[in-house]
N, C-alpha and C positions, 0 to 999 in steps of 0.2 A: 314601180320598178326603183329599186334603190340606186342611188347616184353612184356612178363609177369613179375609178381612180383618178380620172382627169378632173372631175368636180371637186373631188377631195383636195387634190393637189392645188388647184387654182385658188380655193379658199385659204389654204395654208400659206400660199405665196402672199396673198394680201396680209394675212396675220404677221408674216415675217417682215412686212413693210411698216408696221404700225407703231413700233416702239424704239427701234434702233436709233433713229435719227434724234430721239429725244434723250435716251439714256446714255448716249456717248458723250454728252456734254459735261456731266457732273465730274468725272475724273480730270478733266482738263479746265475746269471752271476757273481755277486760279490763274492759269496761263492765258485764258481769255481775258480776264480782268486786268492782268499786267500788260497785255497786248493792246487792249482798247481803251484803257483808263477807266473802265466801269467799276463803280464801288459795289459794296455789299447790296444796297437797295436796288441798284440797277441790274445786277446780276440776278437777283431775286425776280425782277420783272421780266428779264429775258427768258428765265426758266418758266414764267407764267405765261408768256405769250401763246405757245401752242394751246394751252389750257383755255385761254381767253377765246381763241380761235374756235376751240371745240364748242364752247358756250354760245358763240355767236352763229356758228354755221349749222350745228346739229338740228335746231328746230326746222330748218329749211329743207333738210336732206330728203324727208319722204315725199315732199312735193317734188323735187328734183327727180327722184326715182320714178315717180308716177308719170312724169312728163317724158322723161328720156330713156326709162328702163333702168333697173338696178346695175345691169352689165355696163351700160354706157357711162352711168355715172361713176362707177368704180374706175373705168379707164381714166377718165378725166381726173379723179381724185389721185390715182397712182402717179399720173403725169405731174400733177402738182406737187406731190411729195418729191419726186425725182429732180424737177427743176428748182424747187425751194432749197432742197439739201445742197444743191450745187451753187445756188446764188448765195446762201448763207456763208459759204467758205470764200468768196471773193473778198479781197481786202477792202476795208472801208466799213464803217459802223453802220451806215445806211443798209448795205446789202446784208449785213448780220442780221438786223431787225426784220427787214422786208422778207428775206428768205425763210426766216424762222416762222413769221406769220403765215406765208404761203404753204409751207409744208405742214403747218398745223391745221390749216383749212382742209388740206387733202386727207389728212389723217382723221379729221373730224367726220368726213364722209364715210371713210372706211370703217370708223368705229360703229356708225349707226347702221350701216348696210349688212355687215357681216352677221350680226345676230338675226336679222330678218331673213337673210339668205339661208342661214342654217335652219331657221324655223320653217321655211318653205321647202327646201330640198332635202332636209334631214329630219322631218317632222317626228319619226319614231325613235330618234337618236339625239335629241337636243342636248341632254346633259353630256353625253360621250363626246360628241362633236365639239361642244364648247370647251370641255377639258383639253382636247387635243389641240384645237386652234389657240387657246389660251396659252398651252404649254410652248407651241411653236413662237408665238408672240413674246413670251417671257424669254424663251430661249435665245432668240435673237437679241433681245434687249440686254441679256446677260453677257453674251459674246461681245456686243458693242461696248458695254462698260469695261469688260476685262481687256479689251485690246486697245481702249482709247489712249491710255498713257504710253504704252509700247509704240503704237502707230505714231503718235506725235513725237517720240523720240527718234524712231527710226527714219521718219521723213523729215524731221527737222522743223516741223510746223504742226500746231493743233488743227490749222485749216485742213490740211490733207486728211488727218484723222477723222474729221467731220464729213468731208466730201465723199469718201469712199463708200459711204453707205447708200448713196444714190443708186449704186449698181443693183442693190436688191429690188427696189421698187421699179427700176427700169426693165428687168426681167418679167416682173409681175405684169407690167403694162403690155408687153408683147404677148404673154400667155393669154391674157383677158381679151386682147384684140383678136387673137386666133379663136377664142372660144365665144366670141360675140355672135349671137344669132343674126342670120341675114335679115335685112330690113323688112322683107315680106313676112317674116314670122314674129315680128314685134307685135304686142297687142294693139289693136285699133284704139283710136282716140276715145271712141265710144265706150270702150271697155272701162275706162277710168270713171266715166258718169254712171254707168251700169254699177259698177261695183261701189259708188258712192251711195247707191240706194239700200245697200245692205247697212243696217244700223250699226253693225259692228265696226263698219269702216268710218263712221262719223262719231265714234265714241270720243268724248272730251276727256282725254287722260289727265289733263291739267285739273279737273274737278274730282279726281279719284284719290281718295286717302291712301289706298294701297299704292298707286303710283308714286305718291310723295314719299312713301315708306321705302320703295325700291330706289327711288332717287337719293334719299338721304343715305341709304347704305351704300350706293355707288359712289357718292360724294366723299363719304367719310374714309372708305378704304382707298380712294384715289389720293385723298390728302396725305395719308401716311406713306403711301408708296412713292408719290413725287417729291415730298419733302426729303424723304430719306435718300432717294436716288440722286438728288441734286445736292444734298448737303453732307451726306455721310463721309465722302472723301475729304471735305474741308474740316469735319469734326474730328476725323481721325488724324488729319495733319496737324491739328492743334496739340495732339498728344505726341507729336515727333514722328508719327507713322509716314513712310515715303509714299509718293504719288503711285508707284507700282503697287505697293502693298495694299493701300486704301482702294485701288482699283479692283485688286483680287477680293477684298472684302465685299465690294459691291457685286462682283461677278458671283460670289458664293451666295449672297443675299438672294440674288435672282435665280441661280441654279437651284437652290433648295426649294425656292417657290415653284419652279417647274415641276419638280418631283411630287411636291405636296398637292399642286394643282390637279395633277392626273389622278391621284388617288381619292380626292374629295369629290369627283364625278360620281363615285359610286353611292355614298350615302345620300346624294341629292335626288336619287330615284325615289326616295320616301315622299309620300304625299305631303307631309309636314317637314319644313327644312329649318325650323327656328333654333332648334338644338344645335344643328350643324353650324348655322351662321354664327351663333353665340361662341360656340367652341372654337372656331377659326379666328375669332376676333381677340380672344384672351392671349394668345401668344404675342401680339403686338404690344398689349399692355406690358406683359412680362418682360419682352425684349427691350423695349424702350426704357423701362424702369432699370433694367439691368445695365444698359448703357450709360445711365446717369449714376447709379450707386456703384457699380464695380466695372469701371470702364477697362481694366485690366483684362477682363474676359470678354472683350469685344467680339472675338470670333464666335463665341458661343451665343451672345445675344444677338449677332447678326443672323446666325442659322434660325434662331427661335423667331425673330421678326419675319424672316424670309418665309417661313411656313404660313405665317398669317397672310402676308402679301399675296403670295402665290395662290392660296385658297381663296383669298378675298375677291380677286378679279374674276376668278372662275364662278364664284357663287353670284357675284353682282351680274355678270353677263347672263348666267343661267336664269336668274330671277326675271330678266327681261323676257326671255322665252316662255317660262314657266307661269308667269303671271299674266299672259296674254293668250287669248283663244285662237288666234290666227295671225299669219304673218303681217297682215296690213296694220293690225293693231300693234304688233311687235315693233313695227317701224316707227310708230308714234311714241310708244313707250321708250324705245330706244332713244329717239331724239330728245325727249324730254329728260330722261334720266342722265344722259351724257351731257346735255347742255347744262342743266343746273348742277349736276354732280361736278363737272370739270370747272364750272364757275366758282364753285366752293372751293375746290383743290387749288385754283389759280389764286384766289384770295389767301389761301393758306400759305402758298408759296411767297407771295408778296409779304405776308405777315412774318414768315421765316426769315426773309431777307432784311427785314427792318429790325427783328429780333436779334439776328446775328450782328447787325451793325451796331446795335446799342448795348448788347450784353455778351457779345462773343458767340462764335459758332456753335459751341456746345448747348447754348441755350435753346436751340431748336428742338432738341430732344425733349424738352418739356412740353413743347407744342405737340409733338407726336403722341406722347403719353396721354395728354388731355383728349386728343382726337380718338385714340384707341378706347378710352373710357366711355365717350359719347357714343361711339360706334354700337356698343352693345345694345342700345335702344332699338335702332332700326333693324339690327340684325334680327331680333326677336320678332319684330312686327312684320317685316317683309317675308320672313320664312313661313308664315302662316299660310295655309292652302287657300286657293280662290284666285279669280281673275279680275284685273283691273277693269274689264268690260262686263262683269257680272251684272245682271239685273238686280241682284239682291245687294242692297245697301251694306249689309254687314260683311260682304265679300269684296267690296270695293275699297 
């Protein structure tokens, strides 16, 4: 029996909670720095904190889900996002750092579990459902970016502009509490042990070349997205663009990604996705090169780069489901890909902060260009047909 509207809505509410608390920071980054005294390197580290939380927490999520159920784990994660978003907005740099880490840990759990739940509950529609929830995730991220500067101006503080997004995850917590299965319907403890006897459940994805290819693609596309979403407003400010206008650029960047991400789900139904993955990587190379060489055409290059980012996250998440044979393996692959992938992205953000401090904000565009070029390799390799848990070495 296919999942009903309630199941779809519940997954999409989680998706809506997974990016807005992060993307809202970029447009008010300069205000945060002015109010807290943080320099370029520290602001780069602040942007990297959620990604570092992803890297630390992601490998442990499948164990947490097996022990407490995916539903209960999601409730805890959404509560952490809600509380962390609120704490981050309390005056005091300690609250800023601690709240950011807490919401990052909550998002990490959601990042890992959503692909696994989609694989479990929407087995025949993985590509389509991945495209839809990625679109919602990107849509909320775009709205948060676009409203950040106006909200900070209307409320008189960037803190309120950040805090208001706790409402989204709070609603998601309530929905998942209502949807949680009664205690008597939870899988018995022995079910985990029995499942462990299935060889596919004990696959060591860390030893699979295909898993590393999926991870490399996840990491490279995440690098480009998070560096741009954090630094694009500052890059444009260097050209004399206002905070509101640069926020609109960021909104357009993500809005275009939503549209592109929905359409890329169609060619992903092919057995081989290498050509698709390479084709959606090229616009990032073109867009970042354009921002460097012809900055006056920034709106055009933002649109081009947005196509790549929007498609990239859909393809990366789809690879997690398409390269695993069942949802238990999907959870392990998701944990690995997002742990290592977001660690790479965190290091890229740290590097971007140091680069901006040493050579100016516009220098981060060279980093994005380099990442786009590198991404072409895992795009081709991860797109080949096969499972990470295949018995054939050639398919691993």
